[in-house]
C-alpha positions in Angstrom: -3.5 -13.9 22.8 -2.2 -10.4 22.1 1.4 -11.7 22.8 0.9 -14.5 20.3 -0.5 -12.1 17.7 2.4 -9.7 18.2 4.9 -12.6 17.8 3.2 -13.8 14.6 3.2 -10.3 13.3 6.9 -9.8 14.0 7.7 -13.2 12.4 5.7 -12.2 9.3 7.6 -8.9 9.0 11.0 -10.5 9.5 10.4 -13.3 7.0 8.7 -11.4 4.2 10.3 -8.0 4.8 6.9 -6.4 4.0 4.2 -4.8 6.0 0.8 -3.2 5.5 -0.2 0.1 7.2 -3.2 2.3 6.5 -4.0 0.2 3.4 -0.5 0.5 2.0 1.7 -2.5 1.5 5.4 -1.7 1.7 8.1 -4.2 0.6 11.8 -3.7 1.5 14.0 -3.5 -1.6 17.5 -4.8 -2.0 18.2 -2.2 -4.7 18.3 1.6 -5.0 15.2 3.5 -6.1 16.0 3.6 -9.9 17.0 0.0 -10.1 13.8 -1.1 -8.2 11.7 1.0 -10.5 13.5 -0.3 -13.6 12.9 -3.9 -12.3 9.3 -3.2 -11.6 8.7 -1.7 -15.0 10.4 -4.8 -16.7 8.3 -7.2 -14.6 5.1 -5.3 -15.5 6.0 -5.2 -19.2 6.8 -8.9 -19.2 3.2 -9.7 -18.0 1.5 -7.4 -20.6 0.8 -4.6 -18.2 0.8 -1.0 -19.5 3.1 1.4 -17.8 1.3 4.8 -18.2 3.9 7.0 -16.5 6.9 7.1 -14.3 7.3 10.2 -12.2 10.5 11.2 -10.6 9.4 13.2 -7.6 13.0 14.0 -6.5 13.7 15.6 -9.9 10.5 17.6 -9.5 11.5 18.8 -6.1 14.9 19.8 -7.4 13.2 22.0 -10.0 11.3 23.6 -7.2 14.6 24.3 -5.3 14.0 21.6 -2.7 15.9 18.4 -1.9 13.9 15.2 -1.7 15.4 11.7 -1.3 15.0 9.5 -4.3 11.3 8.9 -4.9 9.6 7.5 -8.0 6.0 6.7 -8.8 5.1 4.1 -11.4 1.6 4.2 -12.7 0.4 1.0 -14.4 -2.6 -1.1 -15.2 -4.5 -3.5 -17.4 -8.1 -2.9 -18.5 -8.8 -6.7 -18.3 -8.3 -6.4 -14.5 -9.4 -2.9 -13.8 -12.7 -3.0 -15.7 -14.2 -5.8 -13.6 -13.5 -3.8 -10.5 -15.2 -0.8 -12.0 -18.2 -2.9 -12.9 -18.5 -3.7 -9.2 -18.4 0.0 -8.2 -17.4 2.7 -10.7 -16.0 4.8 -7.8 -13.0 2.5 -7.6 -11.8 4.2 -10.8 -10.5 7.0 -8.5 -7.8 4.5 -7.4 -7.0 3.2 -10.8 -4.7 2.7 -12.6 -2.5 1.0 -10.0 0.4 2.9 -8.5 3.7 1.8 -7.0 5.8 4.3 -5.0 9.5 3.5 -4.7 11.2 5.6 -2.1 14.3 5.9 0.0 13.8 6.5 3.7 16.2 8.7 5.8 18.4 5.8 6.7 18.9 4.9 3.0 16.6 1.8 3.0 14.5 1.6 -0.2 10.8 0.5 -0.1 8.3 -0.3 -2.8 4.7 0.6 -1.6 1.3 0.1 -3.1 -2.4 0.2 -2.2 -3.5 -3.0 -0.6 -6.2 -4.5 -2.8 -8.2 -5.6 0.2 -8.2 -2.0 1.4 -9.5 -0.8 -1.9 -12.2 -3.6 -1.8 -13.3 -2.4 1.6 -13.1 1.3 0.7 -15.3 0.8 -2.3 -17.5 -2.0 -0.9 -16.6 -4.3 -3.9 -19.1 -7.0 -3.1 -18.8 -9.9 -5.6 -15.3 -9.0 -6.7 -13.4 -11.3 -4.4 -11.9 -13.3 -7.2 -10.6 -10.2 -9.0 -9.2 -8.7 -5.8 -7.4 -12.0 -5.0 -5.9 -12.0 -8.5 -4.7 -8.4 -8.1 -3.3 -9.1 -4.6 -1.2 -12.0 -6.0 -0.1 -10.1 -9.0 1.0 -7.0 -7.0 2.9 -9.2 -4.6 4.7 -11.0 -7.4 5.5 -7.7 -9.1 6.9 -6.3 -5.9 9.0 -9.4 -5.3 10.4 -9.3 -8.8 11.4 -5.6 -8.3 12.8 -5.8 -4.8 14.5 -9.2 -4.4 18.3 -9.6 -5.0 
C-alpha cells in the first residue's frame, strides 16, 4: 500500500508540478520571480481581487547589506470571501488577507507558494465553512496556474 501511495504521490508531483508541505502549496513556475508576480497580480486584478501590497524581500535584504535571491510576497484578498471565513472563526483573520510568495531557489527554479486552504480550515477548526474553503482552494489553484504556466 505504501508503495502504491508513493507512486501516486510521485505521479501527482510530476504531472502538476506542485506539492504541499507543512500546509504550504508550492507550484513550479515557468517564469522568473518578477514575471510570475506580475502575472499573478494581473490574474488577481482580472477577477476583482484587491492587491494590498507587493513586497520585494530581495530589495529589502540589499538595503540591509545582504544578498537574497529574488523573493516577492503578494498580499491580496476579497472581503466577500474572507468575511465568511472570519464568521466561522474570527481567529482566521490572523492568516488573512491571502499571501503568495514567489521565490527563486538556489538552483534557479522559481516557485509560487501559498497557504493551503485545507490547512487553514484545520488550523482554525472552520466547521461549516467547507463550501467557502473549496471555493478558495479552486481560486488559489487557478491564480497559481495563471501566474506560473508558460
